[in-house]
C-alpha positions in Angstrom: -99.9 95.5 6.4 -101.6 98.3 8.3 -104.1 100.7 6.6 -101.6 103.6 6.2 -98.6 101.4 5.1 -97.5 101.2 1.5 -95.8 98.2 -0.1 -93.1 99.3 -2.6 -90.8 97.5 -5.0 -87.2 99.0 -5.0 -84.6 98.2 -7.6 -81.3 98.3 -5.9 -77.6 98.1 -6.9 -76.7 95.8 -4.0 -79.6 93.3 -3.8 -81.5 93.5 -7.1 -85.3 93.9 -6.7 -86.5 94.3 -3.1 -90.0 94.4 -1.8 -90.4 96.5 1.3 -93.1 98.1 3.5 -93.1 101.9 4.2 -94.9 102.2 7.5 -97.4 105.1 7.6 -96.4 106.3 4.1 -100.1 106.8 3.2 -100.5 109.4 5.9 -100.5 113.0 4.5 -97.6 114.2 6.7 -95.5 111.1 6.4 -91.8 111.7 5.7 -91.9 108.6 3.5 -95.0 109.7 1.4 -93.0 111.4 -1.4 -90.2 108.9 -1.4 -92.6 106.0 -2.2 -94.1 107.6 -5.3 -93.2 106.1 -8.7 -89.9 107.1 -10.4 -88.1 108.1 -7.2 -84.3 107.6 -7.4 -82.2 108.0 -4.3 -80.7 106.2 -1.2 -83.0 104.0 0.8 -82.2 102.6 4.2 -84.0 99.4 5.0 -84.0 97.1 7.9 -84.8 93.4 7.8 -87.9 92.1 9.6 -89.0 88.6 10.2 -90.6 88.2 6.8 -89.9 91.4 4.9 -87.9 94.6 4.6 -89.1 97.9 6.0 -88.1 101.3 4.7 -86.5 103.3 7.6 -85.6 106.4 5.7 -85.0 107.7 2.2 -82.9 110.5 0.6 -84.2 111.2 -2.9 -81.9 112.7 -5.6 -84.5 112.8 -8.4 -88.3 112.7 -8.1 -88.8 113.1 -11.9 -91.5 115.7 -11.3 -91.7 116.3 -15.0 -93.2 112.9 -15.5 -95.8 113.4 -12.8 -97.3 116.3 -14.8 -96.9 114.6 -18.2 -99.7 112.1 -18.7 -98.1 110.3 -21.7 -94.6 110.5 -20.2 -95.9 108.9 -17.0 -97.3 105.9 -18.8 -94.0 105.5 -20.7 -92.2 105.6 -17.4 -94.6 103.0 -15.9 -94.1 100.8 -18.9 -90.3 101.0 -18.4 -90.7 100.1 -14.8 -92.9 97.1 -15.8 -90.1 95.8 -18.1 -87.5 96.4 -15.3 -89.8 94.4 -13.0 -90.0 91.6 -15.6 -86.3 91.3 -16.0 -84.9 91.8 -12.5 -84.6 89.4 -9.7 -83.9 89.5 -5.9 -80.3 89.1 -4.8 -79.0 89.7 -8.3 -76.6 92.3 -9.8 -79.0 94.6 -11.5 -76.8 97.7 -11.8 -77.1 97.8 -15.6 -80.9 97.6 -15.6 -81.0 100.2 -12.8 -78.8 102.5 -14.9 -80.8 101.9 -18.0 -84.1 102.7 -16.2 -82.7 105.9 -14.8 -81.2 107.1 -18.1 -84.4 106.3 -19.9 -86.6 108.2 -17.5 -84.2 111.1 -17.9 -84.5 110.8 -21.7 -88.3 111.0 -21.4 -88.1 114.4 -19.8 -86.1 115.8 -22.8 -88.5 117.6 -25.2 -86.0 117.2 -28.1 -86.2 113.3 -27.9 -89.3 111.6 -29.3 -90.8 109.3 -26.7 -91.4 106.7 -29.4 -87.6 106.6 -29.9 -86.8 106.4 -26.2 -89.2 103.4 -26.0 -87.5 101.6 -28.8 -84.1 102.2 -27.4 -85.2 101.1 -23.9 -86.8 97.9 -25.1 -83.9 96.9 -27.3 -81.2 97.7 -24.7 -83.2 95.9 -22.0 -83.1 92.8 -24.2 -79.4 93.3 -24.8 -78.5 93.9 -21.1 -80.2 90.5 -20.3 -78.1 88.7 -23.0 -81.0 88.0 -25.4 -80.4 90.5 -28.2 -80.2 88.4 -31.4 -78.5 91.1 -33.6 -79.9 92.7 -36.7 -82.8 90.7 -38.2 -81.6 88.6 -41.1 -85.1 88.0 -42.4 -85.8 91.6 -43.5 -84.2 94.3 -45.5 -83.5 97.4 -43.3 -82.2 100.8 -44.2 -78.5 101.2 -43.5 -79.3 103.9 -40.9 -81.6 101.5 -39.1 -79.0 98.8 -39.0 -76.4 101.3 -37.7 -78.9 102.4 -35.0 -79.5 98.8 -33.9 -75.7 98.1 -33.6 -75.3 101.4 -31.7 -78.0 100.5 -29.2 -76.6 97.0 -28.7 -73.0 98.1 -28.2 -73.0 101.6 -26.7 -72.6 102.1 -22.9 -75.9 103.1 -21.3 -74.7 106.7 -20.6 -74.3 107.3 -24.3 -77.5 105.7 -25.5 -79.7 108.7 -26.0 -77.3 110.8 -28.0 -78.7 110.3 -31.5 -81.7 111.2 -33.6 -83.3 109.3 -36.5 -85.6 110.1 -39.4 -89.3 109.1 -39.3 -88.6 106.2 -41.7 -85.8 104.8 -39.5 -88.0 105.2 -36.4 -90.7 103.2 -38.0 -88.3 100.4 -38.8 -86.8 100.5 -35.2 -90.4 100.3 -33.8 -91.1 97.3 -36.0 -87.9 95.5 -34.9 -88.3 96.4 -31.2 -92.0 95.1 -31.2 -90.9 91.9 -32.9 -88.1 91.3 -30.3 -90.3 92.3 -27.4 -93.0 89.8 -28.4 -90.3 87.1 -28.9 -88.4 87.6 -25.6 -90.9 89.0 -23.1 -93.6 86.5 -22.6 -95.9 88.9 -20.9 -98.4 91.6 -21.7 -97.8 95.0 -20.0 -100.7 97.0 -18.7 -99.2 100.4 -19.3 -98.3 99.5 -22.9 -101.9 98.6 -23.6 -102.9 102.1 -22.2 -100.2 103.8 -24.3 -101.6 102.3 -27.4 -104.9 104.0 -26.7 -103.4 107.5 -26.2 
């Protein structure tokens, strides 16, 4: 990789997770500079080299500028990207994870939605999308509203996920369940989550 090149990881509908090089993207006037920032969603044209993909051009539909000016929101977004990286694979159908990541980043930009709730929904739905969601915990007594929210998160289409609000008490129970399930099903620590805990 040359000094001004940037290595990026792109989550695609067609080929799952793809690592690629954007030649010259670190140069100030590069046409690929903005398109290789975090949280960019759009159409990327790649060509296959001997050992890797190279980004030829990109047309970005959403840069999520709101997250770039929101310190806390950016770390939530980076955490979501880390989970997507954990779950997705090359040459795999990752449409649902891509859709979930996109809708969750959009939810982070909505002032009316608590970021803690968006985090719970994202974690639980990511587990469900990957076929690991074990249902409502049988070993604890939850409020009826919490149980309803868990069923809704598991069963709802991704486009309808962020259409509900909960009380503080329900949110606390959702956080407890999502943390328990994350520890059980994601055998990795996430750097951005550790930073979020200090904010």
